[in-house]
N, C-alpha and C positions, 0 to 999 in steps of 0.2 A: 504494500500500500504506500502511495506517495504521501509525503508530508504536505499538509496544506500551508499556504502562506499566512503569516500573521495578519489578523484583521486590524484595520485602522483604528477602530474604537478602543482596542486594547492598549494602543500606544497614546491615544488622546489626540492624534493628528489625522487629518484627512489624507486619503490616498494621493499619490503623486499625480498631478494633472486633473484632479477632481475638485469640486467645490468645497470650500472650507466652512460652509454653514452647517451648524449642528441642528438637526431636526429633532426637537425635544419629543414630539409626539411619537416618532419612530425610534427614538433612542439610538440614532446613528447620524453620520454625516451625509449630506446630500451627495448623490452619485453622479450628478451632471458633470460633463466635461467643461472645463473653463478655457477661455481664450488665452493665447500666449501672453504672459506677463500679468495675468489677472489672478485674483484669489478666489473670487466668487463667480458663479454662473450668472446668466442674465436674469434668472428668476430671483436670485438673492443678492443682486448687485446693490440694492438699497441698504442691505445690512452692512455693507462695506463702510458706510459713513464717510465716503470720500467727499471732496469738494464739488464733485460733479452734481449739478443741481437738477438733472433730468429726473422727472417724477414718473413713477410707474403707477398705472391704474389698472383695475380689473377690466378684462375684456367684456364689453356689453353683450356679446353673443354667447360667451361661455366663461363664467366667473371662476373657472378652475385654473385659469392662467392670467398673467398680467402682460401689459404692453406699455411702452413709453408713451406718454401723453401726446408728445409732438408727432408720433408716428401712428396715431390711431386710425386716421383715414386710410393710410396705406395698408395697415394690418386688416381692416375690415374687408378689404377686397380679396385678401388671400387666406383669411382665417378658415380653418377646416370646419368650424362650427357654423358657418354661414349657410343659408338655405341655397341649395344648388338648383339650377334650372331643371325643370322636368322635361323628359324627352317628348317628342311630338306625339308618340303613340300612347302616352300616359293619359288615362281618364280617371279622375278621382272617384272612388267608391264604386267602381264598375262591378265588382263582385260582392257588394255589401248586402244585396237583397232588398226587400221592400222595407221602407221606413216605418210603415204602420200596417198591421194585418188587415185593416179595413180598406186599404188602398189597393184592392185587387183590380188589375186592369180588366176591362170588359172583354178584350180579345182572348184572355186566358180562360174565361168562364164558359 
């Protein structure tokens, strides 16, 4: 059996090239990859308390992630949570059946 590598939480430091933000709820460090020369991932950049005044806000389409306030318009165009256009052949509720049992079409009777 091969020996496993030591875990980062045992040493108290984040893994090399990973975010340094400690997620208290999960009792571990964030596992997101960071940009070169950065300590935190984009999601936890606000925790860095740097002089960078860019503000992150919750995405209005999906509050599970955040986006820079000044890039919100661009983000809304490409966010995976946006409503996608329906194909031409799509018909809403085509197989839903009758809305009310009393609405039996005359041609079926």
